[in-house]
C-alpha positions as CSV (number, residue, x, y, z in Angstrom):
1,X,-25.7,-52.5,20.7
2,X,-23.6,-50.3,22.9
3,X,-20.4,-51.4,21.1
4,X,-21.8,-50.5,17.8
5,X,-22.9,-47.0,19.1
6,X,-19.4,-46.5,20.5
7,X,-17.9,-47.4,17.2
8,X,-20.2,-45.0,15.2
9,X,-19.6,-42.2,17.7
10,X,-15.8,-42.5,17.4
11,X,-16.0,-42.7,13.7
12,X,-18.0,-39.5,13.5
13,X,-15.7,-37.8,15.9
14,X,-12.7,-38.9,13.8
15,X,-14.4,-37.7,10.6
16,X,-15.2,-34.2,12.1
17,X,-11.6,-33.8,13.3
18,X,-10.1,-34.8,10.0
19,X,-12.5,-32.3,8.3
20,X,-11.4,-29.5,10.5
21,X,-7.7,-30.3,9.9
22,X,-8.0,-30.6,6.2
23,X,-10.3,-27.7,5.4
24,X,-8.6,-24.3,5.8
25,X,-10.9,-21.4,6.4
26,X,-9.6,-19.5,3.4
27,X,-10.7,-22.5,1.2
28,X,-14.0,-22.9,2.8
29,X,-16.8,-22.2,0.4
30,X,-19.0,-21.1,3.2
31,X,-16.5,-18.5,4.4
32,X,-17.1,-14.8,3.8
33,X,-15.6,-13.4,0.7
34,X,-13.9,-10.9,2.9
35,X,-11.9,-13.7,4.5
36,X,-11.3,-15.6,1.2
37,X,-10.1,-12.9,-1.1
38,X,-8.3,-9.5,-1.1
39,X,-10.8,-6.8,-0.2
40,X,-10.6,-3.0,0.4
41,X,-11.4,-0.3,2.8
42,X,-11.4,3.5,2.7
43,X,-11.7,5.7,5.7
44,X,-12.0,9.5,6.6
45,X,-11.5,10.8,10.1
46,X,-11.4,14.2,11.8
47,X,-8.8,14.6,14.6
48,X,-7.2,16.9,17.2
49,X,-3.3,16.9,17.6
50,X,-1.1,17.7,20.4
51,X,2.3,19.1,19.6
52,X,5.6,17.4,20.7
53,X,9.3,18.1,20.2
54,X,10.1,21.2,18.2
55,X,6.6,21.7,17.1
56,X,5.7,22.3,20.7
57,X,8.3,24.9,20.9
58,X,6.9,26.6,17.9
59,X,3.1,26.2,18.6
60,X,2.3,25.0,22.1
61,X,-1.5,24.6,21.6
62,X,-3.7,21.6,20.7
63,X,-4.6,21.8,16.9
64,X,-8.4,21.2,16.2
65,X,-8.0,21.2,12.4
66,X,-6.8,17.8,11.2
67,X,-8.2,15.5,8.4
68,X,-6.9,12.0,7.7
69,X,-7.8,9.9,4.7
70,X,-6.7,6.2,4.3
71,X,-7.1,3.5,1.7
72,X,-6.1,-0.2,2.3
73,X,-5.8,-3.5,0.5
74,X,-6.9,-6.2,3.0
75,X,-5.4,-9.6,2.8
76,X,-7.0,-12.8,4.1
77,X,-4.0,-13.3,6.5
78,X,-5.0,-10.1,8.4
79,X,-2.3,-7.9,6.9
80,X,-3.0,-4.9,5.0
81,X,-1.1,-2.4,2.9
82,X,-2.3,1.1,2.2
83,X,-1.8,4.7,1.4
84,X,-2.7,7.7,3.6
85,X,-2.8,11.4,3.3
86,X,-4.7,14.3,4.9
87,X,-4.5,18.0,5.9
88,X,-3.1,19.2,9.3
89,X,-3.1,22.9,10.3
90,X,-1.8,24.5,13.5
91,X,-1.9,28.2,14.5
92,X,-0.7,30.4,17.4
93,X,-1.2,34.0,17.9
94,X,1.2,35.7,20.4
95,X,0.7,39.1,22.1
96,X,2.9,42.0,20.8
97,X,6.4,41.6,21.7
98,X,9.9,42.9,20.7
99,X,11.5,40.4,18.2
100,X,15.2,40.5,17.1
101,X,16.2,39.8,13.5
102,X,19.7,39.2,12.4
103,X,20.9,40.5,8.9
104,X,24.5,39.7,8.4
105,X,26.4,41.5,11.2
106,X,23.5,43.7,12.2
107,X,20.6,43.0,14.5
108,X,17.3,44.6,14.1
109,X,14.5,44.8,16.7
110,X,10.9,44.9,15.6
111,X,7.8,45.3,17.8
112,X,5.0,43.0,16.3
113,X,2.3,40.6,16.9
114,X,3.4,37.1,15.9
115,X,1.0,34.6,14.2
116,X,2.6,31.3,13.8
117,X,1.2,28.7,11.4
118,X,2.2,25.3,10.3
119,X,0.5,23.2,7.5
120,X,1.3,19.6,6.9
121,X,0.1,17.4,4.1
122,X,1.3,13.8,4.6
123,X,1.9,11.2,1.8
124,X,2.7,7.8,3.3
125,X,2.5,4.1,2.7
126,X,1.3,1.9,5.5
127,X,1.4,-1.6,6.8
128,X,-1.2,-2.8,9.3
129,X,-1.9,-6.0,11.2
130,X,-5.5,-6.7,12.3
131,X,-6.4,-9.0,15.4
132,X,-9.6,-10.2,13.9
133,X,-10.8,-11.6,10.5
134,X,-11.6,-9.2,7.7
135,X,-15.3,-10.0,7.9
136,X,-15.8,-9.4,11.7
137,X,-17.6,-6.5,13.3
138,X,-14.8,-5.4,15.6
139,X,-11.3,-5.1,14.1
140,X,-8.5,-3.7,16.4
141,X,-5.1,-3.2,14.6
142,X,-1.6,-1.8,14.8
143,X,-0.1,0.2,12.0
144,X,3.3,1.7,10.9
145,X,3.5,4.2,8.1
146,X,6.4,6.0,6.5
147,X,7.0,8.2,3.5
148,X,7.0,12.1,3.4
149,X,5.0,15.2,4.1
150,X,4.7,18.7,2.5
151,X,5.4,21.3,5.2
152,X,4.5,24.9,4.9
153,X,6.0,27.1,7.9
154,X,4.8,30.6,7.9
155,X,5.5,33.0,10.9
156,X,3.9,36.4,10.5
157,X,5.3,39.4,12.2
158,X,2.5,42.0,11.6
159,X,2.5,42.4,7.8
160,X,5.9,40.8,7.5
161,X,6.4,37.0,7.2
162,X,9.0,34.5,7.4
163,X,8.2,31.3,5.4
164,X,9.8,28.0,4.7
165,X,8.2,25.1,2.6
166,X,9.4,21.7,1.5
167,X,8.9,18.0,1.3
168,X,10.4,16.1,4.4
169,X,10.5,12.5,5.4
170,X,8.0,11.3,7.8
171,X,7.2,8.4,10.1
172,X,3.9,7.5,11.8
173,X,3.0,4.5,13.9
174,X,-0.6,4.1,15.0
175,X,-3.1,1.9,16.9
176,X,-6.8,1.8,16.3
177,X,-10.1,0.1,16.0
178,X,-12.7,-0.3,13.3
179,X,-16.3,-1.1,14.3
180,X,-19.0,-2.2,11.8
181,X,-21.9,-3.1,13.9
182,X,-22.3,-6.6,12.5
183,X,-20.4,-9.1,10.5
184,X,-19.7,-8.3,6.8
185,X,-21.3,-4.9,7.1
186,X,-19.9,-2.3,4.8
187,X,-20.0,1.0,6.6
188,X,-18.5,1.4,10.1
189,X,-16.8,3.8,12.5
190,X,-13.0,4.0,13.3
191,X,-10.9,5.5,16.1
192,X,-7.2,5.9,15.8
193,X,-4.2,7.3,17.9
194,X,-1.2,8.2,15.9
195,X,2.3,9.5,16.6
196,X,3.8,11.4,13.8
197,X,7.4,12.7,13.4
198,X,8.5,14.8,10.4
199,X,12.1,15.8,9.9
200,X,11.6,19.5,9.7
201,X,14.0,21.9,11.4
202,X,13.8,25.6,10.8
203,X,14.2,28.8,12.9
204,X,11.6,28.7,15.8
205,X,10.8,25.0,15.1
206,X,14.0,23.2,16.0
207,X,14.7,19.5,15.6
208,X,11.5,18.0,14.3
209,X,7.9,18.5,13.8
210,X,6.2,15.9,16.1
211,X,2.6,15.3,17.3
212,X,0.1,12.8,18.7
213,X,-3.2,12.9,16.8
214,X,-6.5,11.4,18.0
215,X,-9.0,10.9,15.2
216,X,-12.5,9.4,14.7
217,X,-14.5,9.0,11.5
218,X,-16.2,6.6,9.1
219,X,-14.9,3.6,7.3
220,X,-16.3,1.5,4.3
221,X,-15.1,-2.0,3.3
222,X,-15.9,-3.8,0.1
223,X,-14.6,-6.4,-2.3
């Protein structure tokens, strides 16, 4: 009797092992649709940004006016490709001071209050890798994004202004986490830390416009 039980037990263990090895999760009819098919998520976040590089030379204050909007196609292999945009605005008002302007061979000094502004509207493609399945409640990730950004530089000297606009190349790696509360839930929350570098070099903003942005908001996934 013991011998028969041993044979049955070994047989059951063998069948279970074989089933696990020959049934990939993505082909499991009991797996979540999020893990079997391509799904999607969209997110909107509010953020604060700390200037770096040339941007810190131009405006050395934290910007509280930043909006980020992302959309992604999520693949069962935990990779995602997406598009991202948003609106970023920085401003600094300096006390009245004497400012020198060069016009050809002549130099003119003007006493004025400077109001420095910088507006950025990014347009980038992103590639992300998630450390958990698409259906899970907690999904940390790393991301790299690249493309361009529309930049509007305006420095006001009283009623006068110096403006430079244009579309420049941009690069933005990031790390973050999405939390949905429970498995397969649609709505959730997202936190992200992003470094952004824009190849913009003009007058009082030398080199590049760089920043680190911390943002938080809502995310929705669906299939």
